[in-house]
N, C-alpha and C positions, 0 to 999 in steps of 0.2 A: 510657322506657329504650330502650336498644338491645339487642335479643334476637337471638341466632343460632339458626337452626333447621336441624338436620341431617335429611336425608331429606325435604326440603321438597316434593318432587314426589309423594310417596306420600300415601295417603289421610289418615293421621293427621298427617303433617308439613304437608300442605296446610291442614288444619283449624287446626293450631297457628299457621301463618303468617297465615291469614285472621283468626282471633280476635285475635292480637297486634296486627295493623294496626287492627282495630276498637277496640282499647283505647287506641290512640294511640301505640303503640311504633314505633320504627324496627326493621325486620326484615332481617337478613342471611340470606337463604334459600339454603341450600347443597344442591346436588343434582348427580348425575353429569351430567345434562343439564338445565340451568336453563330451557331452552325448554319443558320439560314441567311447569313450575310453573304450573298452570292458573289464574292470577289476572291481572286487568288490571294494567297498569303503574300504579305509584303512586310519589309522591315519596319515601315512606318504605320502599319495597321495593327491596332491593339483591340482585340475583340473582348467585350465585357458583357456579362449577363446581369440584367436587372429588369424588373417589372415595375412600371411606374406606379402600380398600386401598392408597392412595398416601399414605403418611405425610407426605411433603413437601407435597403439595397440600393436605391437611387442615391441616397446621401453618400454611401460608400463609393459608388461609381463616379460621383461628381466632386468628391473631396479634392480640393486643391486645383480644380479645373478653372481656367480663366475665361474660356470662350465656349459657349454651348449653343448648338444649333439643333432645332427640333424638326424632324420630319414625321412626327407622330400623327397617326390617323386612327380612325375607329374601324377595327376589323370586324368582320361578320361574327356575331356571337358575343362581342364585347358588351358588357353592361354599361349603362350610362355613367358618365363621370370619368372616363379614362383621361380625357384631355385636361380636365380640371385637376385631377390627381397629379398628372405630369407637370402641369404648370406650378402647382403648389410645391412640388418636390424641387423643381428647378429654382424657383424663387427662394426657397428656404436654404438652398446651397450657396446662394449669394455669389455666383460667378461675376466676373467683371463685365461680361458682355453676353446678352441673350438675343438670339435671332429665332423667331417662332413663325411657324406656318399657319395661317388662318385662311378664311374663305371670303372672297369678295361678295358683298351683299349682306354680310352678317355684321351685327354690332355697329361699329363706327362707320363702315362703308355702306350701310343699308340705304341711306338717302341717295348716295351716288349711283346705286344699282337700279333705281327705278321701281315703280310699284309692282310691275309684273314679276320681276325677279324676287322682290321681297315676299310676295304672296307664295311663290313656289318654295322659297327657302323656309317659310314657316312650317312646311310639311316635314322638314327634316327632324327625325327623332332626337338628334344630338345638337340641335341649334343652341339651346341654353348652355350646354357643355362648352361649345365653341366660344360663345360670347363671354362666359365666365373665365375661361382659360385666357382669352385675349386680354381681358381686364387685369388679371393677375400679372401677366407678363409686362404690360405697359406700366402698371404701378411699380414694378420692380426696375423700371428703366430700360426694359428690353424693346426691341423692334419687332413688330408683328407685320408679316407680309400677307396682304389679302390678294390672293390669286384667283383668277377666273377658272373656269373648268380646265382641268389638266389633261394634257395629251402627251403622246410619245413624240419622239423626234428630237432633232438637235436644237441647240440654243438658236434663237432668232438672230439673224445677221445684224439687225438693227435694234437688238434688245436694249431696253432702258428701264430704269426705275424712276417712278415719280411719287411725289407726296399725294395724299388722299385728295387734296384740293385740285390737283392737276389730272386726276384720273378721267379718261374719256367717258362721256355720258352716252350710254347705249341702251337699247331695249333689252339686250342680253349681254352679259359680260363676254369679252373676247376670250377665246381659248388661248391657252399659253402652255408651252411644253414644260414638262418637269425639268428638263435640262436648263431652260431659261430661268425658271424659278430658283433652281439650285445655284446657278451662276450668280443671280442677283443676291441671294442670301449670303453667299460666300464673299461677294463684293462688300456687303455690309459688315461682315465679320472682320474683314481686313481693313476697311476704311469706313467707320461708322458715320452715317449721315442722318439717320432717322431714329435716334435713341428716344424711347418713350413715346413713339408715334407709330402710325400705320403707314406702310409703304406699299406701292402697287407695282409688281413686275409686269412689264409689257413685252410682247413678242417683237414688236417693232414700233 
């Protein structure tokens, strides 16, 4: 398949791009600075420059794309609203499938995260941005993955994806590797199971 990855130069976006190429897909890797996509040149890797705050640039990058995965995050120095701007741009492009990365304990998964986690997350300056972006993507029929704290390392050998109702109840969300999250998001892109809903990637 052809898969478009937003935020392809970030840690999660880079992992999405790398794994998608390993699975044999063609990847349109979108970043503000495509030179920062730290992967070797490949015949199936198409680097594209676009800033999510520029709707025209994103519209051009997404024109005709059927499957869009987002590894967008908020970089140091970004003004509030980056995620919402990206979500609006993706929804406006109307791809057939959207898979979006969110954070466990925000929005729809707040109740499952428990009161202590909810209290800590309220201190995030971009909390409203995350929740608004999630809502836009779900309203557009996309899947939002709510992951716990991200770590480095390989995919979990027993990794799995569950619906929000089956997410384990813990005092703090379990850590999950970016590789596990990327693998779960690509699984959803290939075989949709949570369209319009929140899914939770688990390390084991």
